[in-house]
N, C-alpha and C positions, 0 to 999 in steps of 0.2 A: 239381586234384591229379592224378587219373587214374593213381594208382599201384595197379594192379589185382592184380599178382602179386608177393607177397613171398617166394616160395620161394627166391630168390637169397640170402636171409639165413638160411636154415634151419640152415646149418652153425654159426652163432653161438649156437644155442640149446642149451646144455649141460644145463640143468635144465628142469623144467616152466616154460614161458615163454609169455606172450601179448604179441605184438608188434603194435602198432596205429599206422597212419598215419591222421590225421584232419584235415579242414578243414571249418570252419563258416563259411558265407558268409551275411551278414545284410544286409537293406535295410529301413529304416524311414522312412516319410514321413508327416508329420502336417500337416493343414490345419485351423486353428482360425478359424472365422468368416471364411473366405476368405483368411487369411494363412498362408503357409508357415512353420511353427514348428519343423519338424524335417525334415532331409534327410540321412540317414546311410547309408553303405554301408561294410561292414567285413568283414574276413576274418581268421580266426585258424587257423593250421595248424601241425602239428608231429608228432612221433613219440613214442611212449611204450612202455615195456616193463614188464611185471610178472612177477616170478619167484617161484615157490613152492618152499620148502625145508623139508620135514618139519613143515609147519604154520605156518610164518612166511612172510610176503609181503615182497618187496622191490620198490620202484617207482622209476622214474626217467623223466624226459621232457625233451624239448628242442624248441625251435622250429626247429632246424637239422635238416632231414630228411636231410641227408647224413651225419649224425653217428650212424648206426645202431649201429655196433659199440660205441661208447662208452656209449650209452644202455643197451644190453643188458648190458654188463659192469658198469655202475653198479648196475643193478637186481639183478643176480646177487650182487654184493658186499653190497648192503643186505640181501638175503634171508639170506645166509650169516651176516652179522653178527648179525641178529636171532635166527637159529636157534641160534647158539652161546650166546646168553643166555637165550632163552625155553625151549629144549629141549622143545618140545611133542611131538616124536616121533610126529607124525600120519602116517597112511597116505597114499600117493599117491592122486590122483584116478583114477577109472575112465576110461580113454581114450575120447575122443569126437572124431570127425573129420568133421563135416558140411562140405560145400563148396557155396557158392552165390554167384551174382552177381545182384544185384537193383537195377536202375537205373530210377528213376521220373522222370528228367529229361524235359522236353518234347521232342516231335518237331516242334513248331511253331516259326515264326520268333520269336526272342527279342525282346521289347520293349527298347529302350534306356530309360534312366532318365527322360529327358524325356518319352517317350511314356507312361510310367506316371504321371508327374506330371500330364500333360494329362488322362488318364483320371480321376484323382481330382478334379481341378479341375472336370470336367464334372459329376461327382456332387455336389460342393459347390454348384455353380451351380444345379443342379436343386433342391436343398434350399432354397436361398435364394429362388428364384422361387416355388416351390410352397408354402412354409410361412413367410411373412414375419413371423409373430408369434412366432417362436422368440427366446429370449433368447441362446441360444448353440447352436452346432453344431460337431461335430468329425468329421473323416474321417481315419482312421489305417490305413495299410498296414504290415503286418509280413511280411517274407519270410525264410525260413530254409532253406538247403540244408545238410544234414549228409551229408558224403561221407567214407567211411572204407574202409580196407583192414585186414584182420585176418589174422594167421597165428599158430597155436599150435604148440608142439613136438609135440603129438599129431597134427598134420596137418589140423586144422580151418582153413578159410580162408573169407573173406567179402570181397566188394566190394559196397558199397551206396551209393546216392545217394538219400536220402529228403528230398524237399522239402516245405515247407508254406508256403502263402501265404493270408493272410486279411485282409479289410478290416473294421474295426470302425467302426460309426456310433454317435454319441451325440448325442441331441437334448435340449435343455433349454427349459423355459418358466417364466416368472415373471410371473404376472398378478395380483399383489397378495396372493396366498395364499403358502403356503410354496413355494419353488422346487421344481420336479420335473424328473426326468431319466429317460430310458430309453435302452437301448442294444441293439444287435444286431450279430452278426458273420456274415460270409459268406466262403466259401472252405473251405480245408482241405488235405488231401493233394494235392500237385501244385504245379507252378510257376505263376507268375502267369498265363501264357498258357493253361494248362489249366483254371484256375478262373474266369477272367474273359474274356469275349469283347468285349462292348460295355457301356458304362455303363447304357444303358436297361434291361438285363436285371435291374438291381438296383432299379429305380424302384418296383416293386410292393412289395418288402420295405420300402422307405422309407415308402411310403404307409401300410402297416399299422402301422409303428412310430409314425408320427405320430398315428394314430388312438388307439393305446394311450396316448400322451403326453397328448392332450386329455382322455381319460377319467380319467387319473391326476390331472391338474390339478384336476378336479372331484370327486376321489375322497374317500374316508373313511379314518379310521384303524381298523385292526383292533382288536377287543376282545382283551385279554390273557387268557391261560388255555389249558388243553389243549383243542384243537379237532380235529374230524375234518376232514381236508384231502385234497385231490387235489394231489399234487406232480407237476408236469410233468416231462418227461424230464431237463431240465437240472438241476433240483433233486434228482431221484432219483439222477442220475448223480454229482453232487458229494457227495451223502450216501454213495453206494457207494464212491467213491474216498477222500475225506478221512476219513470217520468209521469205515468198515469196512475198506477196502483196506489202509490203513497199519497197522492193528492186525494184519493177517495177513501182513505182510512178516517173514520168518523172523528177520532180524537184530533187529527190534523185539520179536518174540516172545521171543527170548533175553534181551532187556533188560527184560522184565517186562510186555509188552503183555497186555491183558485177553484177547486171543484165545487165549493159552496155556491159559486155563481152559475153553475152549469146544470143543476138538477132539473130534469125534465126538459132540457134544452138540447139543441144540436151541439154535439161536442166532437164529432168525427164524421167521416164519410158514411153514408147509409150502408156501405158494404161491411162496416166494422161492428162486430159484436165482441165484447171483451168480458171474460168471466174469470172470477177467482173460484176455482174448483176445490171442493172440500176433500174428496178422497178418490173419486173415479172419473174417468173420461172414456166414453165409448166402450164401457164394460171392462176396462182395465184400470189397475191401480195407478194413481198419479205418483209422481216422485216422492211427495210428502203427504201420505194419506192421513187426514184428520177426521175421525168419526165423532168424537166428543172433544170439545176444546177444554182448556184448563180452568174454565169456570163451570164446567159441567153442562154446557149447552150442546145440544145436538147440532153438529156441523152440517151446513147446507151450502150448495153452490150459490154464489152471489154474482148475479149479472150486473156488472158495473155500467157497461155501455151496450145498448140493444139497438142494432141497426142505426147506429150513429147518435142515439139519444142517451144521455147520462141518466140512468134509472135509479141509482141508489148508492149507498156507502156500505163499507164493511164495519160491523159493529161488535162491541162487547155488550154485556148486560146494561152497563150504566149509560153508554151512548145511545143504545136502543131505547132505553127509557126516556132519554131527553128528546129523541126524534119521534117518539110514539110509534115505533116499529118493533118487529121481532128481532132479537139478537141473531146474528148469522153464524156464530161459532168461530169467530176469528180471534178469540183471546188465547194467546200462547205465551209460554215462558220457556226459557232455554235451560236454566239451572234450577235446582230446588229452591235456591235463595232469591230467585227472580220473581217479581210479581208479573202476572199475565198482562200483556199489552195487546192492542189491536194490531195483528200481523197478517200479512198475506199467507196463503198456503201454496196454491198452484195457479199461477196467473198467466192467461194466454188469450190471444185473439183466436176466434174460431176460424176454421178453414173456409175458403171460398170455393169458387168454381173453376179457377184457372190452373194450368200447369206451370211449374216454375220455368220450364223451357219457353212457354208462351210469353211469360212476363219478360224474360230476357230478350226474346226476339222482337218484342214490341218497343224496345228502347233503342233509339238511334245513336244517342251520345250520352252515356251515363256510366254508372258503376254497379257492379254486383258486390255487395258488402256482406262478409260471411261471419267473421269472428270478432267479438268485442274484447276489449281489455278493461282497464280501469276507467272510471268516469264518475260523474256526479249529476245530481238532479235536485231540484228544490220544489217547494210547494206551489210555485207559480207554474210548474211543469216545464220550466226551462231546463235544458240538459246539455251536457257535453260528454261524449264517450270516445274512447280510443278505439280504433279498428286495426287489428293486426293481420287480417287476411281479407283480400278482396281482389277483384279483377275489373279492368275497364270493359265497357261494352261499346262496340262500334258497329253501327248498322245491324243491330240485332244479334251480334255474335260476341262471345267472350274474346278479349284480347290479352294484353299483357297483365301480369300480376302487379299489385300495388304495394308500394312501401307503406310503412305505418302512417296513419292519418287520423284526423279527428272529425267527428260529425257533431253538429250542435243545432239547437233550435228550440222552439216551443212545441212540446209533444202534442198538444191538442191541435195545433195548426198542422203538424205533420200528418196526424191521423185524418184530418179533413182533406188532405191531398191524396189519400189512397184511392187508386183507380183499379187495382187488381189485387186479388189475394189467392195464393195457391191452395190447392185442394188437399194438402197433406198436413199432418200434425207431427211435430218433432219436439220431444221434451229434452231439456237440459237438466241433468240430475245433480249437479255439483254446486248449486247456488247457495250462498249464505247471505242473509240480509242483516245489516248492521244497525237497525233502528234501536238505539240505546243498549241493546243486548243482541249478540249474534243469535241467529236461528236458521235452521235449514229451510229452504224454500224451493219450490219447483217453478221453473220458467219454461216457456215453450211457445208453440204456435206454428203457423204457416209462414211462408215468405210473403212479403207485401211489396207492391210498387207504390212509391211515393216520391215527393220532392223533399230534399233535405240539404242543409248547408254543409259543404265540404270545407274543411280547414286547409287542405293542401299541405305543402311542404312546411 
């Protein structure tokens, strides 16, 4: 796309307007038991305009990026039409005009698609040779380049290219017991060439994954009931995102989310601080760095829970105006034809003072839960997640692996039960959030010790 400067169109912006060019380029390759079952490469690009008139929004988009003036005029007409009927008489937004260019594209030689396929086939061949007793194996690559240019009538501007590439491995075994499966992902922020050098760099990850699979095949079912558990970072991260983070998105608060009752009140253990990071943590890029959001707002970290107290919500310009606070830079859109919604970016509990080994050794009878699968949560913070990898804990030591199980509960109650938090931070880089439109998100955090309801067999 490479349309970095939209200032040439500024004369078309008669009202408050957000003009956005965007192109999403995707590549997906899947190999199942040595057979290529998916080989897709796609691009969607276009232009959109969103216009604000006294509290009413007008939106228009087109795949024809030469049709700028028509798109802006259509969005303006839509805003005026709605304003004439809704008559909200809302105040204008406080002007904000950050400017930035952020390009994460690789400086290395780009692989052609055939080279990428050869890379994946070598990984598949290694799995086949090393682990002949598998019943199935899958190697899947997903690449996404999100390239956008943004200009607002307030003078904010952004050019960004934010890529993500990851490989997901799935191994299955069926030895007369119930079939078992485990999975792992590698990669994250960056293009393929930056995340993957040679296939052999991934072999150790595959070896460890196979070890988990063998133990799971010989594993046990968890006992149902409320148990003291150590939730590894992936599970603590999905709990923070799905069951807490969504309740603190201001549009959902306005729709009745339970977080509306918790503002400035105790909502978690005093050990818990939960943050939606904009772009960096501890001096390093987060999985999904957002410096300026899709409304042209400078993105800032949002502390949702601070030492157990719910401190605030994630905002776009309109919700910030309603709550009389500054917008936080959480307005994001996935495709050019999508309007920005309040979305998380990189949500995690902050590390604590304990070692994971100390958390495990402190549990007499419970479970160490490592990998989530599918699940659901709602705006009451009630949740149910699948767990595909975990181990029992007996007398402070790891025991047998666990078959698939479910965990459930009320997330705010679970966070109130937290008594230990590990001192490390691990990010999961393959998350996609599905609130009305898919969008990449970063999940992460430390491990936590808490009480949680186990579904059992």
